[in-house]
C-alpha positions as CSV (number, residue, x, y, z in Angstrom):
1,M,14.3,56.2,-38.4
2,V,12.6,59.6,-37.7
3,A,16.0,61.3,-38.1
4,I,16.5,59.6,-41.5
5,K,13.0,60.6,-42.6
6,R,13.7,64.1,-41.4
7,R,16.9,64.3,-43.6
8,I,15.1,62.9,-46.6
9,A,12.3,65.5,-46.0
10,Q,14.8,68.4,-45.6
11,H,16.3,67.4,-49.0
12,A,12.9,67.1,-50.6
13,A,11.9,70.6,-49.2
14,A,15.1,72.0,-50.7
15,L,13.8,70.9,-54.1
16,V,10.9,73.3,-53.8
17,P,11.9,76.5,-55.6
18,A,12.2,79.8,-53.6
19,G,9.5,82.4,-53.9
20,P,5.7,82.1,-53.8
21,Q,4.9,78.4,-54.0
22,A,2.0,76.1,-53.7
23,V,3.1,72.6,-52.5
24,A,0.8,69.6,-52.3
25,L,1.6,67.0,-49.7
26,T,0.2,63.5,-49.1
27,G,0.0,62.3,-45.5
28,G,2.8,60.4,-43.8
29,V,5.7,60.8,-41.4
30,T,8.2,61.9,-44.2
31,T,5.8,64.4,-45.8
32,G,4.9,65.8,-42.4
33,E,8.6,66.4,-42.0
34,V,8.7,68.1,-45.4
35,A,5.9,70.5,-44.2
36,R,8.0,71.3,-41.1
37,A,11.1,72.0,-43.2
38,L,9.0,74.4,-45.3
39,K,7.9,76.4,-42.3
40,G,9.0,80.0,-42.1
41,R,9.3,80.3,-45.9
42,P,7.4,83.4,-47.1
43,H,4.4,83.1,-49.4
44,M,4.1,79.3,-48.9
45,T,0.8,77.6,-49.6
46,I,0.4,74.0,-48.4
47,V,-2.4,71.9,-50.0
48,T,-3.0,68.6,-48.3
49,N,-5.4,65.9,-47.6
50,S,-3.7,65.1,-44.3
51,L,-5.4,66.4,-41.1
52,T,-2.1,66.2,-39.2
53,I,-0.1,68.2,-41.7
54,A,-2.9,70.8,-42.1
55,A,-3.1,71.3,-38.3
56,D,0.7,71.4,-37.9
57,C,1.1,74.0,-40.7
58,A,-2.0,76.2,-39.8
59,V,-0.2,77.6,-36.8
60,D,2.6,79.1,-39.0
61,A,1.7,82.7,-39.9
62,H,3.8,82.4,-43.1
63,M,1.8,79.5,-44.4
64,K,-1.6,79.5,-46.2
65,V,-3.1,76.0,-45.7
66,I,-5.7,74.5,-48.0
67,M,-7.3,71.2,-46.7
68,T,-9.2,69.0,-49.1
69,G,-12.5,67.5,-48.1
70,G,-13.4,63.9,-48.1
71,L,-13.7,60.8,-46.0
72,V,-11.1,60.8,-43.3
73,R,-9.3,57.4,-42.9
74,A,-8.9,56.5,-39.3
75,N,-5.4,55.0,-39.6
76,S,-3.8,57.7,-41.6
77,L,-6.0,60.8,-40.9
78,E,-6.0,61.5,-44.6
79,A,-9.1,62.7,-46.5
80,V,-9.8,60.5,-49.5
81,G,-12.5,59.9,-52.0
82,P,-14.3,62.0,-54.7
83,M,-14.2,65.3,-52.7
84,S,-10.5,65.1,-52.1
85,E,-9.7,64.0,-55.6
86,H,-11.9,66.9,-57.0
87,A,-10.1,69.5,-54.9
88,F,-6.7,68.4,-56.4
89,Q,-8.2,68.4,-59.9
90,V,-9.3,72.0,-59.7
91,I,-6.0,73.5,-58.5
92,T,-2.4,73.6,-59.8
93,V,0.6,73.4,-57.6
94,G,4.2,73.9,-58.3
95,T,5.4,70.8,-56.4
96,A,3.7,67.7,-55.2
97,V,5.6,65.7,-52.6
98,L,4.3,62.2,-52.2
99,G,5.0,59.7,-49.6
100,A,4.6,56.0,-50.6
101,D,4.6,52.5,-49.2
102,G,6.5,51.2,-52.2
103,M,8.7,52.7,-54.9
104,S,10.0,50.4,-57.7
105,S,11.6,50.6,-61.1
106,E,8.9,48.4,-62.5
107,I,5.8,50.1,-61.2
108,G,6.7,53.5,-59.7
109,A,5.2,54.7,-56.5
110,T,2.5,52.5,-54.8
111,T,0.5,52.5,-51.6
112,F,-1.5,50.0,-49.6
113,D,-4.8,51.9,-50.0
114,E,-6.5,52.4,-53.3
115,A,-8.4,55.5,-52.2
116,E,-5.2,57.1,-51.0
117,A,-3.6,56.2,-54.4
118,R,-6.5,57.9,-56.4
119,T,-6.0,61.0,-54.3
120,A,-2.3,61.0,-54.9
121,I,-2.9,60.6,-58.6
122,A,-5.1,63.6,-58.7
123,M,-2.6,65.6,-56.7
124,A,0.3,64.7,-59.0
125,T,-1.6,65.3,-62.2
126,N,-1.8,69.1,-61.8
127,A,1.6,69.5,-60.3
128,Q,4.4,71.1,-62.3
129,K,6.9,68.9,-60.4
130,V,6.4,65.6,-58.6
131,V,8.8,64.5,-55.8
132,V,8.6,61.1,-54.1
133,A,10.2,61.1,-50.7
134,V,10.6,57.6,-49.1
135,D,13.1,55.9,-46.9
136,G,15.3,53.2,-48.3
137,S,13.1,50.3,-47.0
138,K,10.4,51.2,-49.5
139,I,12.7,51.1,-52.6
140,G,12.0,47.9,-54.6
141,R,8.8,47.3,-52.8
142,V,5.5,47.1,-54.7
143,T,2.2,47.4,-52.8
144,L,-1.4,47.1,-53.7
145,A,-2.3,50.4,-55.5
146,K,-0.4,52.3,-58.2
147,M,0.0,56.0,-57.4
148,V,2.4,57.5,-59.9
149,P,4.4,55.8,-62.7
150,L,8.1,56.6,-63.1
151,N,7.5,58.8,-66.2
152,D,5.4,61.1,-64.0
153,I,8.0,61.4,-61.2
154,D,10.6,64.2,-61.5
155,D,12.6,63.5,-58.3
156,L,13.1,60.6,-55.8
157,V,14.6,61.4,-52.5
158,T,15.6,58.4,-50.4
159,D,18.5,57.2,-48.2
160,S,21.7,55.2,-48.6
161,T,20.1,52.0,-47.3
162,A,18.0,51.8,-50.6
163,D,18.7,49.0,-53.1
164,A,21.3,50.4,-55.4
165,Q,20.2,48.4,-58.5
166,Q,16.7,49.7,-58.1
167,L,18.0,53.2,-57.8
168,D,20.1,52.8,-61.0
169,R,17.0,51.5,-62.9
170,I,14.8,54.4,-61.5
171,S,17.5,56.9,-62.5
172,A,17.8,55.3,-66.0
173,A,14.1,55.8,-66.4
174,G,14.7,59.6,-66.2
175,V,13.9,60.2,-62.5
176,H,16.5,62.4,-60.7
177,V,17.5,60.3,-57.7
178,H,18.8,62.0,-54.6
179,V,20.4,59.8,-51.9
180,V,20.7,61.1,-48.3
181,E,23.6,59.3,-46.5
182,V,22.6,57.5,-43.3
183,G,25.0,58.4,-40.6
184,D,25.5,57.2,-37.0
185,D,22.3,58.7,-35.5
């Protein structure tokens, strides 16, 4: 599964334009892999509420890392709450890459935690481009808290195990759908 998430992440990272960029990342395995795929790119700024992503990126001399404040959730190591939301409200990023627990044609991107959802909403609001990067098991799933509706998502990167009908409906709503083939790993 990590190999699939890594390929999804590499494709999502390739959607970040070349040149000086600020990229916002939510926490999660896939978004952590996006951060790793961006390492070594010159003039890269990572803005995140994830302690693990911030720590992983801070050791890269090419990356400038901005960590939001807030209450750190023990299970995800993501900072959430008003401080984190405010940090994302006062900056603009070129691309926001969101992980999610669910992604459906009916609701858009969702998560299990409402505080993480509010932080993701703030992150996506001031992004010029919003990318959702999730494995195929999350396509068609709706979880507790709405993050970003389809009309606010530019690109969805997933894998070939995803529900094809859901992907067709998501694409019909105007989201560019990118499907990474699952091989024999």
